[in-house]
C-alpha positions, 0 to 999 in steps of 0.5 A: 155013146153019151148024148151031148147037151148044149149048155143052154138046154140044161136047167138053171137056178138062182143062187140065194146069196149072190143072185147069179144064175148057175147051171146044172152039173153032173156032180149034182145029178142026185141032189139037184133039188137040194142045191141052193148056192152056186159055190162054196164061197156063197155057201160060207156067206149064207148067214152074213 
């Protein structure tokens, strides 16, 4: 069985656009070091 983690135990980052913190997601397991934005909306607004 998979070990359950509390959300507070997961690593967090701060979004470069909006400044909000966001937590690690399983879909980012292989690319967590490259993740910079909390959402697609912030990714689109990165140059504004």
